[in-house]
C-alpha positions as a Markdown table, in Angstrom:
| # | Residue | x | y | z |
|---|---|---|---|---|
| 1 | Unk | 69.4 | 64.8 | -6.2 |
| 2 | Unk | 71.5 | 67.9 | -6.8 |
| 3 | Unk | 68.5 | 70.2 | -5.8 |
| 4 | Unk | 68.0 | 68.1 | -2.7 |
| 5 | Unk | 71.7 | 68.5 | -1.6 |
| 6 | Unk | 71.8 | 72.1 | -2.7 |
| 7 | Unk | 68.8 | 72.9 | -0.5 |
| 8 | Unk | 70.5 | 71.1 | 2.4 |
| 9 | Unk | 73.7 | 73.1 | 2.0 |
| 10 | Unk | 71.6 | 76.3 | 2.0 |
| 11 | Unk | 69.9 | 75.1 | 5.2 |
| 12 | Unk | 73.3 | 74.6 | 6.9 |
| 13 | Unk | 74.5 | 78.0 | 5.8 |
| 14 | Unk | 71.4 | 79.6 | 7.4 |
| 15 | Unk | 71.9 | 77.9 | 10.8 |
| 16 | Unk | 74.2 | 80.6 | 12.3 |
| 17 | Unk | 71.4 | 83.1 | 11.8 |
| 18 | Unk | 68.6 | 81.1 | 13.3 |
| 19 | Unk | 67.7 | 79.8 | 16.7 |
| 20 | Unk | 65.4 | 77.0 | 15.5 |
| 21 | Unk | 66.2 | 74.1 | 13.2 |
| 22 | Unk | 63.5 | 73.7 | 10.6 |
| 23 | Unk | 62.1 | 70.2 | 10.3 |
| 24 | Unk | 62.6 | 68.5 | 6.9 |
| 25 | Unk | 59.2 | 67.8 | 5.3 |
| 26 | Unk | 60.5 | 65.5 | 2.5 |
| 27 | Unk | 59.9 | 61.8 | 2.2 |
| 28 | Unk | 61.6 | 59.0 | 4.2 |
| 29 | Unk | 63.7 | 58.1 | 1.1 |
| 30 | Unk | 64.9 | 61.7 | 0.8 |
| 31 | Unk | 65.8 | 61.7 | 4.4 |
| 32 | Unk | 67.8 | 58.5 | 4.1 |
| 33 | Unk | 69.6 | 59.8 | 1.0 |
| 34 | Unk | 70.6 | 63.0 | 2.8 |
| 35 | Unk | 71.7 | 61.3 | 5.9 |
| 36 | Unk | 73.7 | 58.5 | 4.3 |
| 37 | Unk | 75.0 | 60.3 | 1.2 |
| 38 | Unk | 75.3 | 63.9 | 2.3 |
| 39 | Unk | 75.7 | 64.1 | 6.1 |
| 40 | Unk | 77.7 | 60.9 | 6.4 |
| 41 | Unk | 80.3 | 62.2 | 3.8 |
| 42 | Unk | 80.3 | 65.6 | 5.6 |
| 43 | Unk | 80.9 | 63.9 | 8.9 |
| 44 | Unk | 83.9 | 62.0 | 7.5 |
| 45 | Unk | 85.2 | 65.1 | 5.7 |
| 46 | Unk | 85.3 | 66.9 | 9.1 |
| 47 | Unk | 86.3 | 64.1 | 11.4 |
| 48 | Unk | 89.1 | 62.4 | 9.5 |
| 49 | Unk | 91.3 | 65.5 | 8.9 |
| 50 | Unk | 90.8 | 66.4 | 12.6 |
| 51 | Unk | 91.8 | 62.9 | 13.7 |
| 52 | Unk | 94.8 | 63.0 | 11.5 |
| 53 | Unk | 95.8 | 66.4 | 12.8 |
| 54 | Unk | 95.5 | 65.1 | 16.4 |
| 55 | Unk | 97.6 | 62.1 | 15.5 |
| 56 | Unk | 100.4 | 64.4 | 14.3 |
| 57 | Unk | 100.3 | 66.5 | 17.5 |
| 58 | Unk | 100.1 | 63.5 | 19.8 |
| 59 | Unk | 101.9 | 60.5 | 18.2 |
| 60 | Unk | 101.0 | 58.2 | 21.1 |
| 61 | Unk | 97.3 | 59.0 | 20.8 |
| 62 | Unk | 96.5 | 55.5 | 19.6 |
| 63 | Unk | 98.5 | 53.9 | 22.5 |
| 64 | Unk | 96.5 | 56.0 | 24.9 |
| 65 | Unk | 93.1 | 54.7 | 23.7 |
| 66 | Unk | 91.6 | 52.7 | 26.5 |
| 67 | Unk | 88.9 | 50.8 | 24.7 |
| 68 | Unk | 90.1 | 47.5 | 23.3 |
| 69 | Unk | 87.2 | 46.3 | 21.2 |
| 70 | Unk | 87.4 | 42.8 | 19.6 |
| 71 | Unk | 86.6 | 42.8 | 15.9 |
| 72 | Unk | 83.9 | 40.1 | 16.2 |
| 73 | Unk | 80.2 | 39.8 | 16.7 |
| 74 | Unk | 80.3 | 41.1 | 20.3 |
| 75 | Unk | 82.4 | 44.1 | 19.2 |
| 76 | Unk | 80.1 | 44.8 | 16.3 |
| 77 | Unk | 77.1 | 44.7 | 18.7 |
| 78 | Unk | 78.8 | 47.1 | 21.1 |
| 79 | Unk | 80.1 | 49.6 | 18.6 |
| 80 | Unk | 77.5 | 49.6 | 15.9 |
| 81 | Unk | 74.3 | 48.9 | 17.9 |
| 82 | Unk | 74.5 | 49.3 | 21.7 |
| 83 | Unk | 76.7 | 52.4 | 22.0 |
| 84 | Unk | 74.9 | 54.4 | 19.3 |
| 85 | Unk | 71.5 | 53.6 | 20.8 |
| 86 | Unk | 72.6 | 54.4 | 24.4 |
| 87 | Unk | 74.4 | 57.7 | 23.3 |
| 88 | Unk | 71.5 | 58.9 | 21.1 |
| 89 | Unk | 69.0 | 58.2 | 23.9 |
| 90 | Unk | 71.1 | 60.3 | 26.3 |
| 91 | Unk | 72.5 | 63.1 | 24.2 |
| 92 | Unk | 69.9 | 63.5 | 21.4 |
| 93 | Unk | 66.5 | 62.2 | 22.5 |
| 94 | Unk | 65.8 | 65.1 | 25.0 |
| 95 | Unk | 66.5 | 67.8 | 22.4 |
| 96 | Unk | 62.8 | 67.6 | 21.6 |
| 97 | Unk | 61.1 | 67.7 | 25.0 |
| 98 | Unk | 57.9 | 65.9 | 26.0 |
| 99 | Unk | 56.8 | 64.3 | 29.2 |
| 100 | Unk | 57.6 | 60.7 | 28.2 |
| 101 | Unk | 61.0 | 61.7 | 26.6 |
| 102 | Unk | 61.9 | 63.5 | 29.9 |
| 103 | Unk | 61.1 | 60.5 | 32.0 |
| 104 | Unk | 62.7 | 58.0 | 29.6 |
| 105 | Unk | 65.8 | 60.2 | 29.4 |
| 106 | Unk | 66.2 | 60.2 | 33.2 |
| 107 | Unk | 65.7 | 56.5 | 33.3 |
| 108 | Unk | 68.4 | 55.8 | 30.7 |
| 109 | Unk | 70.8 | 58.1 | 32.5 |
| 110 | Unk | 70.0 | 56.4 | 35.8 |
| 111 | Unk | 70.6 | 52.9 | 34.4 |
| 112 | Unk | 73.8 | 54.1 | 32.7 |
| 113 | Unk | 75.1 | 55.3 | 36.0 |
| 114 | Unk | 75.3 | 51.6 | 37.1 |
| 115 | Unk | 78.2 | 51.3 | 34.7 |
| 116 | Unk | 80.1 | 53.9 | 36.7 |
| 117 | Unk | 79.1 | 52.8 | 40.2 |
| 118 | Unk | 76.3 | 50.6 | 41.5 |
| 119 | Unk | 75.5 | 52.9 | 44.4 |
| 120 | Unk | 75.5 | 55.9 | 42.2 |
| 121 | Unk | 73.2 | 54.1 | 39.8 |
| 122 | Unk | 70.8 | 53.1 | 42.6 |
| 123 | Unk | 70.7 | 56.7 | 43.8 |
| 124 | Unk | 69.9 | 58.0 | 40.3 |
| 125 | Unk | 67.2 | 55.3 | 40.0 |
| 126 | Unk | 65.6 | 56.6 | 43.2 |
| 127 | Unk | 65.8 | 60.1 | 41.8 |
| 128 | Unk | 64.1 | 58.9 | 38.6 |
| 129 | Unk | 61.3 | 57.2 | 40.6 |
| 130 | Unk | 60.7 | 60.4 | 42.6 |
| 131 | Unk | 60.7 | 62.5 | 39.5 |
| 132 | Unk | 57.9 | 60.4 | 38.0 |
| 133 | Unk | 55.6 | 61.5 | 40.8 |
| 134 | Unk | 56.9 | 65.0 | 40.9 |
| 135 | Unk | 56.8 | 65.9 | 37.2 |
| 136 | Unk | 53.5 | 64.1 | 36.4 |
| 137 | Unk | 51.9 | 67.3 | 37.4 |
| 138 | Unk | 51.5 | 69.5 | 34.3 |
| 139 | Unk | 52.3 | 72.5 | 36.4 |
| 140 | Unk | 55.9 | 71.3 | 37.1 |
| 141 | Unk | 56.5 | 69.9 | 33.6 |
| 142 | Unk | 55.2 | 73.0 | 31.9 |
| 143 | Unk | 57.6 | 75.1 | 33.9 |
| 144 | Unk | 60.5 | 72.9 | 32.8 |
| 145 | Unk | 59.3 | 72.9 | 29.2 |
| 146 | Unk | 59.2 | 76.7 | 29.2 |
| 147 | Unk | 62.7 | 77.0 | 30.5 |
| 148 | Unk | 63.8 | 74.3 | 28.1 |
| 149 | Unk | 62.4 | 76.2 | 25.1 |
| 150 | Unk | 63.9 | 79.5 | 26.3 |
| 151 | Unk | 67.4 | 78.0 | 26.5 |
| 152 | Unk | 67.1 | 75.5 | 23.7 |
| 153 | Unk | 70.2 | 76.8 | 21.9 |
| 154 | Unk | 72.3 | 76.5 | 25.0 |
| 155 | Unk | 70.9 | 73.1 | 25.7 |
| 156 | Unk | 71.7 | 72.0 | 22.1 |
| 157 | Unk | 75.3 | 72.9 | 22.6 |
| 158 | Unk | 75.5 | 71.6 | 26.1 |
| 159 | Unk | 74.5 | 68.1 | 25.1 |
| 160 | Unk | 76.9 | 68.3 | 22.0 |
| 161 | Unk | 79.7 | 69.4 | 24.3 |
| 162 | Unk | 79.0 | 66.8 | 26.9 |
| 163 | Unk | 79.0 | 64.1 | 24.1 |
| 164 | Unk | 82.5 | 65.2 | 23.1 |
| 165 | Unk | 83.8 | 65.4 | 26.7 |
| 166 | Unk | 82.5 | 61.9 | 27.5 |
| 167 | Unk | 84.6 | 60.5 | 24.7 |
| 168 | Unk | 87.7 | 62.2 | 26.1 |
| 169 | Unk | 87.6 | 59.6 | 28.9 |
| 170 | Unk | 88.4 | 56.9 | 26.3 |
| 171 | Unk | 92.1 | 58.0 | 26.6 |
| 172 | Unk | 94.5 | 57.2 | 29.4 |
| 173 | Unk | 95.9 | 60.4 | 30.9 |
| 174 | Unk | 99.2 | 58.6 | 31.7 |
| 175 | Unk | 100.0 | 58.5 | 27.9 |
| 176 | Unk | 99.0 | 62.1 | 27.1 |
| 177 | Unk | 99.9 | 65.6 | 28.5 |
| 178 | Unk | 97.1 | 67.2 | 30.5 |
| 179 | Unk | 96.5 | 69.9 | 27.8 |
| 180 | Unk | 95.7 | 67.2 | 25.2 |
| 181 | Unk | 92.3 | 66.6 | 26.8 |
| 182 | Unk | 91.3 | 70.1 | 25.9 |
| 183 | Unk | 91.3 | 69.2 | 22.1 |
| 184 | Unk | 91.2 | 65.4 | 21.6 |
| 185 | Unk | 87.4 | 65.4 | 21.9 |
| 186 | Unk | 87.0 | 67.9 | 19.0 |
| 187 | Unk | 86.1 | 65.2 | 16.4 |
| 188 | Unk | 83.3 | 63.9 | 18.7 |
| 189 | Unk | 82.2 | 67.4 | 19.6 |
| 190 | Unk | 81.7 | 68.3 | 15.9 |
| 191 | Unk | 80.1 | 64.9 | 15.3 |
| 192 | Unk | 77.8 | 65.6 | 18.3 |
| 193 | Unk | 76.7 | 68.9 | 16.8 |
| 194 | Unk | 76.0 | 67.2 | 13.4 |
| 195 | Unk | 74.0 | 64.4 | 15.0 |
| 196 | Unk | 72.0 | 67.0 | 17.0 |
| 197 | Unk | 71.2 | 68.9 | 13.8 |
| 198 | Unk | 70.0 | 65.6 | 12.2 |
| 199 | Unk | 68.0 | 64.7 | 15.2 |
| 200 | Unk | 66.1 | 68.0 | 15.1 |
| 201 | Unk | 66.0 | 68.2 | 11.3 |
| 202 | Unk | 64.9 | 64.6 | 10.4 |
| 203 | Unk | 64.1 | 62.8 | 13.7 |
| 204 | Unk | 65.7 | 60.6 | 16.3 |
| 205 | Unk | 65.9 | 57.5 | 14.0 |
| 206 | Unk | 68.0 | 59.3 | 11.4 |
| 207 | Unk | 70.6 | 60.5 | 14.0 |
| 208 | Unk | 70.8 | 56.9 | 15.2 |
| 209 | Unk | 71.2 | 55.7 | 11.6 |
| 210 | Unk | 74.1 | 58.1 | 10.9 |
| 211 | Unk | 75.8 | 57.2 | 14.2 |
| 212 | Unk | 75.6 | 53.5 | 13.7 |
| 213 | Unk | 76.7 | 53.7 | 10.0 |
| 214 | Unk | 79.6 | 55.9 | 10.9 |
| 215 | Unk | 80.8 | 53.5 | 13.6 |
| 216 | Unk | 80.2 | 50.6 | 11.4 |
| 217 | Unk | 82.4 | 52.0 | 8.6 |
| 218 | Unk | 85.2 | 52.8 | 11.0 |
| 219 | Unk | 85.0 | 49.3 | 12.4 |
| 220 | Unk | 85.0 | 47.8 | 8.9 |
| 221 | Unk | 88.1 | 49.8 | 7.9 |
| 222 | Unk | 89.9 | 48.7 | 11.1 |
| 223 | Unk | 89.0 | 45.1 | 10.4 |
| 224 | Unk | 90.2 | 45.3 | 6.8 |
| 225 | Unk | 93.4 | 47.0 | 7.9 |
| 226 | Unk | 94.2 | 44.3 | 10.5 |
| 227 | Unk | 93.5 | 41.4 | 8.2 |
């Protein structure tokens, strides 16, 4: 166990000097142990102090939170199952590019746009349908893949940054000063980077596992606090 965790710490230390995340070749049990015992703890060690710091700076941060989730079965499904699956499909699945991932990613994005606006969602669905015919040609897809591989580091941080920015919309701007939105997404931004590392290091399922477990623990703590 100690050797496993030490090797993972050494891997994280080497990340700034590399442009490619090495895939972990260990067993499924080792992956689960690292995700749930090492990366989960690391995620909380980073996110909780940041959240506490933001609460000190913006005392009404909790009042500005727009999402009012019931602590029941429906709330559990939304926070622990639906949201992690949707977010991982959008922000982490395409980090490893293939033809089916590319099409599935566009489809999930198109369907998600219906939440924002039905007309926008319909337009994105048409775009997805056109892209199926356009990018089925290996010529077009290979061009996209070459660019994707060339700029994979920038794409990695783009999706992580976008993941953080999206969560900033969970707060009502009427309760917070405008400059607050430049930093309130930091816990999600760092969490997005960590999930992206896990997605490339271990696989899509393990990023989803960490995301769901993290949300589930937060929801459990909130439930115990209120009761």
